[in-house]
C-alpha positions in Angstrom: 105.0 92.1 200.1 105.1 94.3 197.0 108.9 94.0 197.1 108.6 90.1 196.9 106.0 90.3 194.1 108.3 92.6 192.1 111.2 90.2 192.5 109.0 87.3 191.5 107.8 89.2 188.4 111.3 90.2 187.5 112.5 86.6 187.8 109.6 85.3 185.7 110.4 87.8 183.0 114.1 86.9 183.0 113.3 83.2 182.9 110.9 83.8 180.0 113.5 85.8 178.1 116.2 83.1 178.7 113.8 80.4 177.5 112.7 82.4 174.5 116.3 83.2 173.5 117.2 79.5 173.7 114.1 78.5 171.8 114.6 81.0 169.0 118.3 80.2 168.6 119.4 83.9 168.6 123.0 82.8 169.2 123.0 81.0 165.9 121.5 84.0 164.2 124.2 86.3 165.7 126.9 83.9 164.4 125.3 83.9 160.9 125.0 87.7 160.7 128.6 88.2 161.9 130.1 85.7 159.4 132.4 87.3 156.9 130.2 86.3 153.9 127.2 88.2 155.0 129.2 91.3 155.9 131.0 91.1 152.5 127.7 90.8 150.7 126.2 93.8 152.6 129.2 95.9 151.9 129.1 94.9 148.2 125.5 95.9 147.9 126.0 99.3 149.5 129.1 100.0 147.4 127.3 98.8 144.3 124.4 101.2 144.9 126.9 104.1 145.3 128.8 103.0 142.3 125.6 102.8 140.2 125.0 106.5 140.8 128.6 107.3 139.7 128.3 105.3 136.5 124.9 106.7 135.7 126.2 110.2 136.2 129.3 109.5 134.0 127.1 108.2 131.2 124.4 110.9 131.5 126.7 113.9 132.0 129.7 113.1 129.8 129.1 110.3 127.3 125.5 110.8 126.2 126.0 114.6 125.4 128.8 113.6 123.1 126.5 111.6 120.9 123.2 113.6 121.3 121.5 113.9 118.0 119.8 117.3 117.5 117.3 117.1 114.7 115.9 120.6 114.9 116.8 123.5 117.1 115.3 122.9 120.5 114.2 119.3 119.9 115.7 116.2 121.5 116.0 112.8 119.8 114.4 111.1 122.7 111.1 113.0 122.0 110.9 111.5 118.4 107.9 109.1 117.8 105.8 107.5 115.2 102.0 107.9 115.6 99.8 105.1 114.3 96.1 105.1 115.1 96.5 107.6 117.9 99.2 105.6 119.7 102.7 107.0 120.0 105.7 104.7 119.5 108.6 106.6 121.0 111.5 105.1 119.0 113.8 108.0 120.1 113.5 107.1 123.7 114.0 103.4 123.1 117.2 104.1 121.0 118.4 106.5 123.8 117.9 103.7 126.4 119.7 101.1 124.2 122.6 103.5 123.6 122.7 104.3 127.4 122.9 100.6 128.1 125.8 100.1 125.7 127.6 103.2 127.1 127.2 102.0 130.7 128.6 98.6 129.7 131.6 100.2 128.0 132.2 102.6 130.9 132.1 99.7 133.4 134.4 97.6 131.2 137.0 100.3 130.6 136.9 102.2 133.9 136.2 99.3 136.3 136.8 95.8 134.9 140.2 96.4 133.2 141.7 98.3 136.2 140.4 95.9 138.7 141.7 92.9 136.7 145.1 94.5 136.4 145.2 95.1 140.2 144.1 91.5 140.9 146.8 90.2 138.5 149.4 92.4 140.3 148.5 91.0 143.7 147.9 87.4 142.6 149.9 84.9 144.7 152.4 83.0 142.7 153.2 79.4 143.2 156.4 78.6 145.0 159.3 78.6 142.5 160.7 75.1 142.1 157.6 73.4 143.5 156.8 70.4 141.4 153.2 70.0 140.3 151.0 67.8 138.1 147.7 68.3 136.4 144.7 66.4 137.7 143.3 64.2 134.8 139.7 64.8 136.0 139.4 68.5 136.7 142.7 69.8 135.1 143.7 71.7 138.2 147.4 72.0 139.3 148.2 69.9 142.4 151.4 68.8 144.2 153.1 66.0 142.3 153.1 63.7 145.3 149.3 64.1 146.0 147.3 60.9 146.2 144.0 62.7 145.8 143.1 65.9 144.0 142.3 68.7 146.5 139.6 70.1 144.2 137.6 67.1 142.9 139.0 64.4 145.3 139.8 61.9 142.5 142.5 59.4 143.3 145.7 60.2 141.6 147.9 57.6 139.9 151.6 57.7 140.6 153.6 59.7 138.1 156.9 58.9 136.4 159.6 61.5 136.9 159.2 62.6 133.2 155.5 63.6 133.7 156.2 66.0 136.6 155.8 69.8 135.7 158.1 72.3 137.4 
């Protein structure tokens, strides 16, 4: 008898799990998670976090010491402040943060944006040579000359004379 009751309990649990899985739509969630966009986004976030550490180290260890402003021996510009009514206004720290922001922006531009843009231009697919195109009057994108609708904005295209076709 205990063997039958164990089988019944196992069947009830399996039935409950199948019903729950169907009700929750886990299959759809699995498809969503495994889509390329989600994986790309997660990869970008992880690489971005690692890259943030690299850029911060570059600015803190190489660029900021180049422009450090020593006022007196043993003092740092970031420790400078005005005191008014017992409150300390740390202008040195604020200026250091502004300068750090500018340096991070410059470092990103010159060490990341420019090289990545040049790589993207190098691997950019070119249009087929000799393929005739026209410009959509609505969205200004380049489309095949014999298209009846724009692929980007779906506006109907008027027929073109041979003189209006771009090669």
